[in-house]
N, C-alpha and C positions, 0 to 999 in steps of 0.2 A: 487219704492225703489231707494235709492241712487246708483250711479254708482260704488261707492267704496265697496259696500256690498259683491259682489261675490269675489272680490280680498281679502278682509279681511277674508272671510270664507276659501278661498283656502290657504292663509298663515297660518291661525290657524290650518287647517287640516294638512298641511305639518309639522308644528312644533309639533303638538300632535302625529302625526304618528311616527316621529323620537324619541320623548321622550317616547312614549309607547313601542316602540321596545327596547329602552335601558333599560327601567324599567323591561320589561319581561325577558330580558337577564340577569339582575342583580339578579333575583330570584334564590334561592338555589334549586338544583334538589331534588325532593322527592324520587327518586329511583323507579325502576320498569318501567320506561318509556324509551324514546329514549336515554336519557342521560346515562342510565346504560348500554345500548348496546355498547356504544362507550367508555367505561372505566370510566364513571362518577358515577358508582354505589357504590364506596367505600366511604361511609360517616359515620360519627359518629352520633349516635342517642342521641341527647340531649333532656332532658325533657322540653317540651314547646318551645315557640319561643321567640326570643329576641325582645326588643322594636324596634330595627332597622328593623327587618323583618316585624313586624306589621305595622310600618310606611310605609315601602316599599309597602306592600299590599294596604294600604289606598291610597297612591299616585297613584298606578297603577289603582285602581278602579276609582279614581277621574279623571285621565287623560283619561281613557277609556270612561267614561260618557261624557266628553267634546268632545272627538273624535266622539262618536256616535251622539251627538247633532249636531255637525258640518255637518255630513253626512245628517242627516234628514233635517236640515235647507237649505243646498245646494240643495237637491232634491226638497224641497218645492219651493225654489226660481226658479229653472229650470221650474217647473210645471207652476208657475205664468207667467214666461217669455214666455213660449210656448203657453199660453192661455188655460191651462188645467182646470182652475177654472171657 
């Protein structure tokens, strides 16, 4: 494998980790969890969710899948480098 491959994976993993953390923090609290314990439980109940919330959910899942794939690829690369295959 090329020598730049692990560095690319590490950079992609770092970027997706930061983006995934930001996307999770952007989600609105649903109530009844830890957010309601610390004063975040006062929310208005609107019927359905907005387009922005649905897109935020989609982006979060997409970035999560990319993050997970990076971890799997990095683990496989390590296994090949250490002679596990």
